[in-house]
Backbone bond lengths (Angstrom), bond angles and torsions (degrees), N, CA, C in turn:
res aa  C-N    CA-C-N  psi(-1)  N-CA   C-N-CA  omega(-1)  CA-C   N-CA-C  phi
1 X - - - 1.462 - - 1.533 109.34 -
2 X 1.340 116.38 132.16 1.453 121.01 179.11 1.525 110.13 -64.81
3 X 1.359 117.94 147.64 1.470 120.38 -178.37 1.529 113.58 -54.91
4 X 1.354 116.76 -43.25 1.462 118.90 -178.32 1.533 111.08 -67.38
5 X 1.333 116.65 -36.83 1.471 120.11 177.35 1.516 110.96 -63.47
6 X 1.337 115.95 -44.99 1.464 119.27 178.48 1.524 111.11 -65.92
7 X 1.348 116.81 -32.29 1.469 119.99 177.07 1.519 110.50 -62.66
8 X 1.336 116.56 -42.62 1.469 120.05 177.64 1.531 110.83 -65.37
9 X 1.330 116.89 -39.02 1.467 120.48 179.19 1.528 110.72 -62.32
10 X 1.332 116.83 -47.49 1.462 120.59 179.80 1.529 110.99 -65.56
11 X 1.327 116.72 -33.77 1.467 119.95 178.04 1.522 110.81 -66.86
12 X 1.325 116.76 -42.66 1.470 120.54 178.23 1.527 110.17 -61.92
13 X 1.330 117.46 -42.97 1.461 120.99 177.62 1.531 110.40 -62.05
14 X 1.331 116.11 -41.21 1.464 120.70 178.45 1.521 110.86 -60.24
15 X 1.329 116.48 -46.36 1.468 121.29 -179.59 1.527 110.70 -62.42
16 X 1.327 116.48 -43.03 1.473 120.64 179.56 1.529 111.23 -62.97
17 X 1.324 116.15 -46.20 1.467 119.95 -176.91 1.530 110.92 -68.61
18 X 1.318 117.07 -46.04 1.468 119.07 179.17 1.532 111.08 -69.19
19 X 1.322 115.82 -29.96 1.462 118.91 177.24 1.518 112.55 -64.22
20 X 1.331 116.98 -29.82 1.463 120.94 179.65 1.514 114.07 -87.31
21 X 1.332 117.60 -4.19 1.466 120.68 -173.99 1.524 111.95 -64.33
22 X 1.330 117.78 -44.78 1.472 120.23 -178.05 1.526 110.81 -59.83
23 X 1.320 116.96 -40.28 1.470 120.61 177.79 1.527 110.69 -65.20
24 X 1.330 116.96 -41.12 1.466 120.60 178.60 1.527 110.63 -63.69
25 X 1.336 116.85 -40.07 1.467 120.27 176.59 1.526 110.39 -56.52
26 X 1.331 116.06 -51.21 1.471 120.20 -175.27 1.529 110.91 -65.92
27 X 1.331 118.00 -40.42 1.464 120.60 179.86 1.524 111.24 -64.52
28 X 1.329 116.44 -42.63 1.464 120.02 -179.70 1.526 111.12 -68.84
29 X 1.328 116.54 -42.70 1.464 120.82 -175.80 1.530 112.95 -71.99
30 X 1.321 116.71 -11.11 1.462 119.28 173.12 1.520 111.28 -71.42
31 X 1.359 117.45 -16.73 1.459 121.92 -175.51 1.516 114.06 -121.16
32 X 1.310 117.23 -25.19 1.465 120.26 -176.38 1.522 110.28 -132.34
33 X 1.328 115.80 164.59 1.466 121.55 -178.86 1.525 110.31 -79.39
34 X 1.339 117.59 160.44 1.467 120.06 175.85 1.530 112.69 -55.76
35 X 1.340 117.16 -37.93 1.462 119.94 -179.16 1.526 111.38 -67.30
36 X 1.328 116.38 -40.12 1.464 119.85 178.10 1.525 110.66 -64.38
37 X 1.331 116.81 -42.34 1.466 120.89 177.59 1.513 110.15 -61.70
38 X 1.331 117.17 -43.18 1.462 121.09 178.37 1.526 110.75 -60.96
39 X 1.327 116.67 -44.95 1.462 121.50 -175.28 1.526 111.97 -60.02
40 X 1.319 116.47 -54.50 1.463 119.55 -173.47 1.532 112.36 -76.23
41 X 1.321 117.80 -33.20 1.463 119.10 178.11 1.523 110.39 -69.81
42 X 1.335 117.63 -38.12 1.465 120.10 175.76 1.520 110.90 -65.06
43 X 1.331 116.87 -40.22 1.466 120.59 179.02 1.525 110.71 -62.53
44 X 1.329 117.36 -42.71 1.465 121.10 178.08 1.522 111.27 -62.08
45 X 1.334 116.35 -45.01 1.464 119.92 179.75 1.517 111.06 -63.90
46 X 1.336 116.11 -40.98 1.467 120.82 178.77 1.529 110.57 -58.92
47 X 1.336 116.86 -47.51 1.463 121.13 -179.22 1.529 110.58 -64.06
48 X 1.344 116.78 -43.47 1.462 120.29 179.34 1.529 110.91 -60.07
49 X 1.334 116.79 -47.07 1.469 120.40 -178.14 1.523 111.55 -67.68
50 X 1.332 116.58 -34.90 1.467 119.87 176.77 1.523 110.63 -62.51
51 X 1.328 116.56 -45.20 1.473 120.92 178.71 1.531 110.46 -64.51
52 X 1.339 116.50 -41.58 1.463 120.56 -179.53 1.525 111.10 -63.68
53 X 1.324 117.10 -45.32 1.467 120.29 179.67 1.520 111.16 -64.65
54 X 1.339 116.70 -37.53 1.466 120.16 177.73 1.523 110.30 -65.09
55 X 1.334 116.85 -42.38 1.462 121.88 179.29 1.530 110.70 -64.05
56 X 1.342 117.28 -37.17 1.462 121.78 -179.44 1.522 112.54 -82.88
57 X 1.334 116.89 -5.88 1.460 120.61 -178.73 1.516 113.60 70.00
58 X 1.335 116.54 30.42 1.463 120.75 -176.17 1.526 113.83 -105.00
59 X 1.331 117.76 0.29 1.463 118.49 -179.18 1.522 111.61 -61.35
60 X 1.327 116.45 -32.46 1.464 120.00 179.88 1.524 111.76 -66.13
61 X 1.352 116.81 -24.10 1.461 119.92 178.76 1.517 111.42 -62.98
62 X 1.341 116.63 -32.93 1.458 120.10 -179.43 1.526 110.51 -64.54
63 X 1.339 116.14 -41.32 1.464 120.50 179.35 1.526 111.83 -66.06
64 X 1.350 115.93 -27.79 1.475 119.57 -178.14 1.524 113.40 -90.00
65 X 1.335 117.37 -2.36 1.458 119.42 -179.12 1.525 110.90 -65.31
66 X 1.331 117.46 138.32 1.472 118.91 173.53 1.534 109.76 -58.78
67 X 1.329 115.69 147.63 1.469 120.21 -176.99 1.523 111.77 -55.90
68 X 1.330 116.67 -36.37 1.464 120.33 -179.48 1.529 111.19 -64.67
69 X 1.337 116.77 -43.67 1.462 120.65 179.21 1.526 111.33 -67.12
70 X 1.329 115.76 -37.44 1.461 119.94 179.24 1.529 110.64 -64.60
71 X 1.337 116.86 -46.35 1.467 120.82 178.14 1.519 111.30 -62.20
72 X 1.331 115.51 -40.69 1.457 120.10 -178.93 1.522 111.11 -63.91
73 X 1.343 116.65 -43.84 1.460 120.58 -179.89 1.512 111.98 -63.88
74 X 1.338 116.32 -39.63 1.456 120.17 179.78 1.527 111.45 -70.39
75 X 1.324 117.09 -39.74 1.470 120.33 178.75 1.523 111.23 -64.77
76 X 1.337 116.48 -39.32 1.461 119.60 178.30 1.525 111.17 -63.96
77 X 1.343 116.25 -29.91 1.456 120.04 178.32 1.516 113.21 -64.00
78 X 1.331 116.89 -23.12 1.461 119.93 176.31 1.526 109.93 -66.29
79 X 1.328 115.88 -37.68 1.468 120.23 179.00 1.526 111.54 -77.65
80 X 1.318 116.40 -44.64 1.456 121.47 179.29 1.537 107.95 -144.46
81 X 1.340 117.69 114.01 1.469 125.77 24.86 1.534 117.19 -99.12
82 X 1.347 119.90 -9.52 1.469 118.90 -168.57 1.539 112.63 -62.77
83 X 1.329 117.85 -66.61 1.467 119.99 -175.72 1.528 111.82 -66.08
84 X 1.323 115.95 -42.46 1.466 119.64 -176.66 1.516 111.47 -58.09
85 X 1.325 116.67 -50.36 1.465 118.70 -174.07 1.527 113.25 -76.64
86 X 1.329 118.45 -31.67 1.465 117.96 177.70 1.522 110.27 -66.61
87 X 1.331 117.10 -37.22 1.464 120.98 176.49 1.527 110.49 -69.98
88 X 1.337 116.78 -44.55 1.463 120.98 -178.85 1.529 111.52 -63.36
89 X 1.333 116.24 -45.39 1.470 119.58 -179.60 1.529 111.45 -63.65
90 X 1.323 117.26 -37.98 1.465 119.97 177.44 1.525 110.16 -65.06
91 X 1.331 117.15 -39.07 1.462 120.58 177.23 1.530 110.37 -61.86
92 X 1.327 116.56 -42.96 1.466 120.57 178.79 1.527 111.56 -64.91
93 X 1.332 116.86 -31.95 1.468 119.40 179.55 1.524 111.76 -71.08
94 X 1.332 117.69 -20.86 1.459 122.11 -177.06 1.521 113.46 -101.96
95 X 1.327 116.99 -19.94 1.467 121.37 -172.98 1.527 111.21 -118.31
96 X 1.334 116.96 157.83 1.469 119.19 165.69 1.527 109.07 -58.14
97 X 1.322 116.44 143.23 1.453 119.75 -176.97 1.515 113.62 -55.98
98 X 1.342 116.24 -37.34 1.464 119.67 -177.69 1.521 112.33 -63.68
99 X 1.335 117.28 -36.15 1.457 120.91 -178.79 1.522 110.45 -74.55
100 X 1.344 117.16 -46.53 1.465 120.89 179.00 1.522 110.49 -60.19
101 X 1.332 116.82 -44.34 1.461 120.97 -178.91 1.520 111.32 -63.98
102 X 1.332 116.41 -47.62 1.463 120.30 -175.82 1.521 111.69 -65.65
103 X 1.334 116.95 -41.52 1.465 120.00 178.95 1.520 110.89 -66.49
104 X 1.323 117.03 -41.24 1.461 120.65 179.32 1.521 111.49 -63.07
105 X 1.318 116.02 -28.94 1.465 119.77 -179.11 1.530 112.11 -72.47
106 X 1.337 116.96 -6.32 1.461 120.32 178.33 1.518 113.72 -86.34
107 X 1.360 117.74 12.81 1.459 118.80 -177.52 1.541 113.41 -61.05
108 X 1.345 120.70 -31.51 1.468 117.27 176.07 1.529 113.24 -61.40
109 X 1.344 116.62 -28.37 1.463 120.48 174.72 1.528 109.58 -62.32
110 X 1.335 117.00 -46.53 1.459 121.53 178.80 1.526 110.20 -64.09
111 X 1.330 115.94 -39.11 1.466 120.78 178.98 1.528 110.68 -60.15
112 X 1.323 116.69 -43.38 1.459 121.24 178.99 1.520 111.07 -61.04
113 X 1.330 116.10 -43.60 1.462 120.48 -179.39 1.529 111.52 -67.79
114 X 1.332 117.48 -40.28 1.466 121.06 -178.47 1.525 112.39 -70.77
115 X 1.324 117.03 -24.22 1.465 119.54 -179.79 1.523 112.06 -64.82
116 X 1.338 116.63 -19.38 1.472 120.00 179.46 1.527 110.96 -71.48
117 X 1.356 119.39 -58.05 1.469 117.98 -179.28 1.532 114.11 -74.99
118 X 1.348 118.29 -30.52 1.464 120.87 -173.75 1.525 111.80 -85.71
119 X 1.328 116.89 -45.68 1.465 121.30 -177.57 1.521 113.27 -99.56
120 X 1.331 116.88 -6.04 1.457 120.45 179.71 1.516 113.81 71.78
121 X 1.335 116.89 20.45 1.457 119.99 179.74 1.526 110.80 -80.54
122 X 1.325 115.02 157.34 1.462 120.81 176.67 1.521 109.19 -109.94
123 X 1.322 115.90 142.49 1.458 120.56 179.00 1.520 110.12 -92.55
124 X 1.329 114.96 130.83 1.462 119.34 175.37 1.520 109.49 -76.00
125 X 1.328 116.43 171.02 1.463 120.05 178.63 1.526 111.02 -62.20
126 X 1.334 115.86 -38.74 1.469 118.94 -179.88 1.523 110.87 -66.15
127 X 1.345 116.83 -37.40 1.464 120.00 177.95 1.531 111.04 -67.25
128 X 1.329 115.72 -41.08 1.462 119.48 177.30 1.519 110.89 -62.09
129 X 1.330 115.56 -39.64 1.465 119.30 178.18 1.521 110.68 -64.68
130 X 1.352 116.66 -41.48 1.463 120.64 179.43 1.522 110.71 -64.83
131 X 1.340 116.73 -40.47 1.464 120.71 176.96 1.524 110.26 -61.40
132 X 1.336 115.69 -42.22 1.467 119.76 178.71 1.520 112.50 -61.84
133 X 1.326 115.87 -41.22 1.465 120.10 178.58 1.527 110.47 -64.49
134 X 1.339 116.35 -43.79 1.465 120.61 178.36 1.527 111.00 -61.23
135 X 1.317 115.72 -42.15 1.457 120.25 -179.78 1.525 110.73 -62.93
136 X 1.325 116.31 -42.64 1.474 120.12 177.35 1.530 110.34 -60.96
137 X 1.344 115.78 -41.27 1.458 119.34 178.27 1.516 111.98 -62.17
138 X 1.346 116.16 -41.14 1.462 120.25 178.99 1.529 111.45 -64.36
139 X 1.326 116.68 -40.26 1.468 120.98 178.92 1.526 110.37 -63.75
140 X 1.318 116.77 -42.76 1.469 120.97 179.75 1.533 110.22 -61.89
141 X 1.334 116.45 -42.70 1.464 120.62 179.85 1.531 110.65 -65.47
142 X 1.341 115.76 -47.64 1.460 120.55 -175.00 1.524 112.77 -64.11
143 X 1.325 116.43 -31.13 1.469 119.81 -176.61 1.520 112.79 -102.45
144 X 1.333 117.38 2.95 1.466 121.96 -175.22 1.532 111.44 57.03
145 X 1.310 115.70 30.24 1.457 120.43 -179.89 1.513 114.06 84.84
146 X 1.335 116.95 -6.00 1.469 120.75 177.74 1.522 107.09 -92.76
147 X 1.323 116.47 86.08 1.453 121.98 -166.94 1.525 114.12 -67.36
148 X 1.324 118.63 -14.88 1.459 121.00 -179.99 1.523 112.22 -94.41
149 X 1.338 117.17 0.56 1.465 120.37 -179.15 1.514 109.12 -151.83
150 X 1.328 115.79 -178.67 1.462 120.52 176.78 1.520 112.02 -92.34
151 X 1.321 117.30 6.12 1.457 120.35 175.99 1.514 113.50 59.81
152 X 1.346 116.50 30.98 1.463 119.84 179.25 1.509 114.28 78.38
153 X 1.324 118.11 9.60 1.464 122.61 -178.59 1.526 109.40 -91.62
154 X 1.336 117.35 146.14 1.459 122.43 -179.73 1.526 111.89 -60.86
155 X 1.323 115.70 120.66 1.462 119.70 177.40 1.518 111.74 -64.50
156 X 1.351 116.93 -37.91 1.466 120.84 177.58 1.523 110.29 -64.45
157 X 1.330 116.67 -39.39 1.457 120.06 178.07 1.521 112.01 -62.14
158 X 1.338 116.00 -42.57 1.471 120.74 177.38 1.521 110.02 -60.97
159 X 1.338 116.28 -44.69 1.465 120.66 -179.58 1.525 110.80 -61.73
160 X 1.332 116.88 -44.72 1.463 120.46 -179.47 1.528 111.53 -64.94
161 X 1.332 117.30 -39.45 1.463 120.23 177.26 1.530 110.34 -61.97
162 X 1.336 116.02 -39.14 1.465 120.06 177.95 1.529 110.75 -67.13
163 X 1.342 116.88 -41.22 1.467 120.95 179.01 1.527 110.65 -63.59
164 X 1.328 117.37 -36.33 1.467 119.92 179.09 1.528 110.92 -62.37
165 X 1.330 117.20 -38.05 1.473 119.48 177.25 1.520 110.80 -66.86
166 X 1.335 116.49 -35.32 1.464 120.65 178.47 1.524 110.43 -65.87
167 X 1.330 116.79 -45.36 1.472 120.98 179.87 1.523 110.45 -61.30
168 X 1.348 116.26 -45.71 1.467 119.35 -178.32 1.524 111.57 -65.57
169 X 1.340 117.25 -41.20 1.462 120.28 -179.83 1.529 110.91 -64.60
170 X 1.337 117.07 -42.37 1.465 120.51 177.50 1.519 110.67 -62.91
171 X 1.322 116.25 -43.18 1.469 120.62 178.32 1.523 110.16 -59.37
172 X 1.323 116.87 -44.96 1.464 121.09 -178.35 1.521 111.04 -63.60
173 X 1.339 117.09 -41.87 1.462 120.90 -179.43 1.530 111.35 -63.20
174 X 1.325 116.50 -43.07 1.466 120.53 -179.03 1.520 110.69 -71.31
175 X 1.326 116.27 -34.00 1.458 121.78 -172.00 1.528 113.47 -88.93
176 X 1.322 117.50 -13.32 1.464 121.30 -170.25 1.528 112.63 -60.32
177 X 1.319 117.36 -33.24 1.465 120.41 -175.02 1.524 113.13 -94.14
178 X 1.326 117.21 8.37 1.464 120.17 -178.91 1.520 110.68 -68.47
179 X 1.327 115.68 139.59 1.469 120.95 179.13 1.526 111.84 -104.80
180 X 1.342 117.11 5.10 1.460 120.35 -179.77 1.526 111.03 -69.62
181 X 1.345 114.82 156.16 1.456 119.96 170.09 1.523 108.01 -58.39
182 X 1.355 118.25 125.48 1.466 119.84 -174.16 1.523 114.43 -61.00
183 X 1.349 117.95 -32.84 1.466 119.88 179.02 1.527 109.89 -71.38
184 X 1.332 116.86 -40.10 1.468 120.95 175.86 1.521 109.47 -61.63
185 X 1.311 116.14 -43.54 1.459 120.84 -179.67 1.529 111.39 -63.78
186 X 1.327 115.61 -40.45 1.460 119.76 177.80 1.525 110.49 -63.95
187 X 1.330 116.43 -40.65 1.460 120.51 178.46 1.529 111.18 -62.31
188 X 1.321 117.29 -42.39 1.460 120.76 177.35 1.529 110.52 -61.23
189 X 1.326 115.92 -39.54 1.455 120.09 179.61 1.512 112.36 -61.93
190 X 1.326 116.66 -45.29 1.464 120.03 179.77 1.523 111.57 -70.97
191 X 1.326 117.53 -30.04 1.464 120.54 174.96 1.521 110.14 -62.99
192 X 1.343 115.88 -46.33 1.466 120.05 178.50 1.521 111.20 -64.61
193 X 1.339 116.38 -38.34 1.464 120.31 -179.51 1.524 110.89 -63.07
194 X 1.335 117.15 -40.11 1.464 119.95 179.54 1.529 111.51 -65.04
195 X 1.325 116.70 -37.96 1.468 119.83 176.15 1.528 110.04 -62.56
196 X 1.339 116.47 -45.07 1.467 120.94 178.54 1.525 111.04 -61.56
197 X 1.312 116.46 -39.69 1.471 121.14 179.79 1.531 110.46 -63.13
198 X 1.331 116.12 -44.95 1.473 120.18 179.51 1.527 110.36 -60.22
199 X 1.342 116.39 -43.56 1.463 120.61 -180.00 1.535 111.67 -67.36
200 X 1.347 116.18 -28.86 1.470 120.21 -175.55 1.522 113.12 -89.10
201 X 1.336 117.80 -7.95 1.475 120.53 -176.98 1.530 112.93 -51.89
202 X 1.351 119.73 -46.79 1.471 118.66 179.38 1.527 113.67 -60.94
203 X 1.341 116.76 -31.94 1.464 120.49 -179.25 1.526 111.79 -68.73
204 X 1.313 116.91 -25.34 1.464 121.18 -177.72 1.527 112.45 -106.12
205 X 1.325 116.35 16.51 1.467 120.14 174.65 1.509 115.07 76.22
206 X 1.325 117.47 24.37 1.452 120.75 178.07 1.517 113.23 89.37
207 X 1.336 115.36 177.15 1.461 121.71 -179.39 1.528 110.20 -96.70
208 X 1.304 115.96 147.97 1.460 121.07 175.39 1.526 108.80 -122.48
209 X 1.334 115.82 146.49 1.458 119.28 176.21 1.525 108.21 -82.55
210 X 1.328 118.24 125.77 1.467 119.52 -175.80 1.523 111.98 -65.78
211 X 1.332 117.45 142.01 1.462 119.91 176.77 1.530 111.08 -68.68
212 X 1.295 115.98 165.85 1.471 121.54 -176.83 1.523 111.25 -55.96
213 X 1.337 116.75 -38.17 1.469 120.57 -176.25 1.526 112.54 -62.76
214 X 1.344 116.94 -23.78 1.463 120.17 -176.71 1.528 113.19 -93.83
215 X 1.332 118.26 -9.03 1.464 120.95 -171.66 1.529 112.62 -62.74
216 X 1.333 117.41 -52.18 1.471 119.52 -176.70 1.526 112.83 -63.47
217 X 1.355 119.59 -49.36 1.463 117.12 177.04 1.515 113.21 -62.48
218 X 1.334 117.42 -32.15 1.464 120.98 178.11 1.530 110.47 -65.28
219 X 1.330 116.37 -44.03 1.464 120.21 177.16 1.529 110.48 -62.29
220 X 1.330 115.62 -39.71 1.468 119.78 178.69 1.528 110.42 -59.58
221 X 1.344 116.29 -46.19 1.465 119.89 -179.45 1.525 110.50 -62.52
222 X 1.340 116.53 -45.43 1.454 119.96 -176.62 1.514 114.39 -65.16
223 X 1.335 116.68 -33.55 1.463 120.28 -177.21 1.520 113.26 -101.23
224 X 1.332 116.53 -47.79 1.466 119.73 -169.70 1.523 114.54 -95.68
225 X 1.325 117.98 -7.96 1.462 120.36 169.41 1.517 110.06 -101.83
226 X 1.320 116.89 -41.19 1.469 120.40 -171.30 1.522 114.43 -101.12
227 X 1.318 118.95 -55.37 1.453 121.27 -167.43 1.510 116.17 -90.94
228 X 1.323 116.54 -76.26 1.460 122.18 -172.99 1.523 112.66 -58.87
229 X 1.328 117.30 -42.45 1.465 119.79 -173.85 1.519 111.57 -67.42
230 X 1.329 116.53 -33.41 1.461 118.66 175.88 1.525 110.59 -61.38
231 X 1.321 116.78 -41.33 1.463 121.37 179.49 1.533 110.28 -66.44
232 X 1.344 116.84 -39.83 1.467 120.36 176.54 1.521 111.08 -59.61
233 X 1.335 115.73 -42.50 1.465 119.96 -178.62 1.531 110.82 -66.74
234 X 1.328 117.27 -41.93 1.457 120.46 177.11 1.528 111.00 -61.11
235 X 1.334 115.77 -40.48 1.458 120.25 179.39 1.520 110.86 -65.45
236 X 1.328 116.69 -40.30 1.470 120.90 178.18 1.526 110.58 -61.60
237 X 1.336 116.44 -45.15 1.466 120.14 179.70 1.532 111.23 -63.16
238 X 1.325 116.12 -36.67 1.462 120.51 -178.65 1.525 111.52 -69.37
239 X 1.330 117.36 -35.73 1.466 120.41 -175.49 1.534 113.44 -89.50
240 X 1.323 116.55 -17.98 1.461 119.58 -177.57 1.526 110.91 -70.99
241 X 1.330 115.85 150.24 1.464 120.35 176.66 1.522 110.74 -62.64
242 X 1.322 115.95 -35.91 1.459 121.86 175.37 1.520 108.35 -152.63
243 X 1.333 115.95 151.69 1.463 119.92 179.15 1.524 110.85 -61.32
244 X 1.346 116.29 -33.80 1.469 120.30 -177.94 1.526 111.82 -64.94
245 X 1.342 116.88 -28.22 1.465 119.81 -176.65 1.519 112.62 -67.34
246 X 1.336 117.11 -21.55 1.464 120.12 178.71 1.528 112.40 -122.36
247 X 1.345 116.55 -18.03 1.458 120.39 -173.54 1.514 114.27 -58.68
248 X 1.331 116.13 -44.13 1.464 119.25 -176.48 1.527 112.84 -69.31
249 X 1.335 116.93 -19.98 1.471 119.67 178.61 1.533 111.44 -63.84
250 X 1.333 116.29 -27.85 1.457 120.45 -177.67 1.527 111.49 -64.52
251 X 1.328 116.86 -20.99 1.470 119.26 179.14 1.528 112.21 -69.96
252 X 1.325 116.62 -6.22 1.469 119.91 171.64 1.532 111.31 -74.45
253 X 1.336 116.59 -20.48 1.463 121.14 -172.14 1.526 114.14 -56.39
254 X 1.345 120.27 -50.01 1.470 118.12 -176.54 1.525 113.15 -63.89
255 X 1.327 117.18 -32.33 1.470 119.34 179.17 1.532 110.27 -72.31
256 X 1.330 115.73 -35.77 1.465 119.24 174.89 1.532 109.77 -65.71
257 X 1.333 116.26 -36.57 1.467 120.66 177.53 1.522 111.20 -59.47
258 X 1.338 116.50 -39.77 1.462 120.01 178.40 1.529 111.02 -62.03
259 X 1.328 116.03 -40.87 1.468 120.38 179.05 1.525 110.23 -63.27
260 X 1.334 116.89 -46.45 1.464 120.78 -179.96 1.532 111.70 -64.42
261 X 1.340 116.56 -40.22 1.465 119.73 179.19 1.528 110.86 -62.24
262 X 1.313 116.00 -35.05 1.467 119.71 178.99 1.535 111.10 -73.79
263 X 1.335 115.99 -45.46 1.458 119.81 -174.52 1.527 113.20 -77.84
264 X 1.330 117.52 -36.74 1.461 121.25 -173.51 1.528 111.84 -95.57
265 X 1.331 116.43 -48.10 1.463 120.68 -177.03 1.522 111.58 -86.57
266 X 1.335 115.81 -25.86 1.455 119.91 179.97 1.510 114.27 88.17
267 X 1.344 117.32 18.27 1.464 119.71 177.84 1.523 110.33 -75.04
268 X 1.320 114.88 135.30 1.466 120.06 171.30 1.519 107.32 -80.64
269 X 1.319 117.07 118.73 1.462 120.98 -175.12 1.518 109.62 -75.93
270 X 1.326 115.89 119.26 1.464 121.68 -179.41 1.521 109.52 -74.60
271 X 1.324 116.61 139.90 1.466 120.27 -179.05 1.525 111.44 -60.27
272 X 1.347 117.07 -32.35 1.463 120.23 179.64 1.523 111.14 -64.73
273 X 1.343 117.63 -34.90 1.469 120.93 177.78 1.521 110.43 -62.43
274 X 1.329 116.05 -45.80 1.466 120.16 -179.10 1.525 110.72 -64.81
275 X 1.333 117.07 -44.66 1.466 120.69 -178.97 1.526 110.48 -63.32
276 X 1.347 116.29 -46.29 1.460 119.89 179.74 1.507 112.24 -62.89
277 X 1.325 116.84 -39.54 1.459 121.10 -179.88 1.524 110.96 -67.17
278 X 1.310 117.29 -38.32 1.469 120.92 176.14 1.524 110.36 -60.41
279 X 1.335 117.11 -42.39 1.459 120.81 179.21 1.527 111.27 -63.74
280 X 1.340 116.86 -43.87 1.462 120.37 -179.62 1.520 111.15 -64.38
281 X 1.330 117.20 -48.67 1.467 120.91 -178.02 1.526 111.04 -65.96
282 X 1.335 117.04 -39.50 1.469 120.32 178.50 1.525 110.84 -61.84
283 X 1.334 117.01 -40.84 1.466 119.78 179.25 1.523 111.23 -67.46
284 X 1.343 116.77 -36.98 1.464 120.35 177.99 1.526 111.40 -66.88
285 X 1.317 116.08 -42.65 1.468 119.82 177.77 1.527 111.00 -64.23
286 X 1.329 116.19 -36.65 1.466 120.24 177.65 1.525 110.49 -62.87
287 X 1.335 116.30 -43.19 1.462 119.52 178.70 1.521 111.26 -65.09
288 X 1.330 117.08 -38.42 1.466 120.43 175.93 1.525 110.62 -61.61
289 X 1.332 116.41 -41.70 1.468 121.41 179.55 1.523 110.39 -64.43
290 X 1.341 117.27 -40.52 1.455 121.06 178.42 1.533 111.44 -63.08
291 X 1.356 115.89 -42.84 1.460 119.81 178.68 1.534 110.90 -64.75
292 X 1.330 116.31 -38.96 1.467 120.07 179.20 1.528 110.87 -63.88
293 X 1.315 116.74 -37.95 1.467 121.07 179.33 1.528 110.88 -63.88
294 X 1.348 116.11 -38.92 1.457 119.73 -177.44 1.528 111.90 -70.02
295 X 1.344 116.35 -32.41 1.472 120.11 -176.77 1.520 113.14 -88.81
296 X 1.332 116.83 -12.83 1.477 119.61 -177.46 1.525 110.76 -84.67
């Protein structure tokens, strides 16, 4: 198989797996708490990455990491996956899956805004316009189109979904310049998350064994949202002729998520969710196009 062909194959698998994540969240959270979902999905990802690193012969790389890089990787794990997913899962437990998913997908908007104070970048008029469009889309989604109210949606859930985008954007900004092997870095993150989970067990009233109904969606989250799919995406980027040739395909993911939420979870997709999501994705694609123009 040609490298570019395999890159497209891995990208399609990535889109399918990430597209089903929102449905898996809702199915699992119908039976278990956000903390329980975080605990077992992180454990599954940790085991998967440990086996993968052992198979690739990269476990020795962890021992050779400079102390500064090791500390940095572990500290970042506190933000993602620990804080990010506990906040995200709680948001999903309070909101319809379509709203939590669509709002969380606005993290590039937050990233653009944070790049001003953190990286000292300036926003062009076109970027400001794109941010405004994304913001309007988020408002439409959060209020179900009822712009004078929350449309009966949990205000705490909306806040948590917004905080999850902030955590992810901050993590991305800090992590963007890392030169570590991404799989090693991911493994360090899940190692730190498991330590945090163990320390947090008393705060959440102990651990519970998930019921049978939660097992399959929990496994899906642990492997196809967190562990395996990340590796598939990295492989796709490595084999592609350019990141741009496959990058824009990922914007199909939130729309596929809406289809899965309707077919699997049984959510009636609100027209405001679709309209708001179109605005957010269109603004993101516009920003990608602007960046491509500057580099060409």
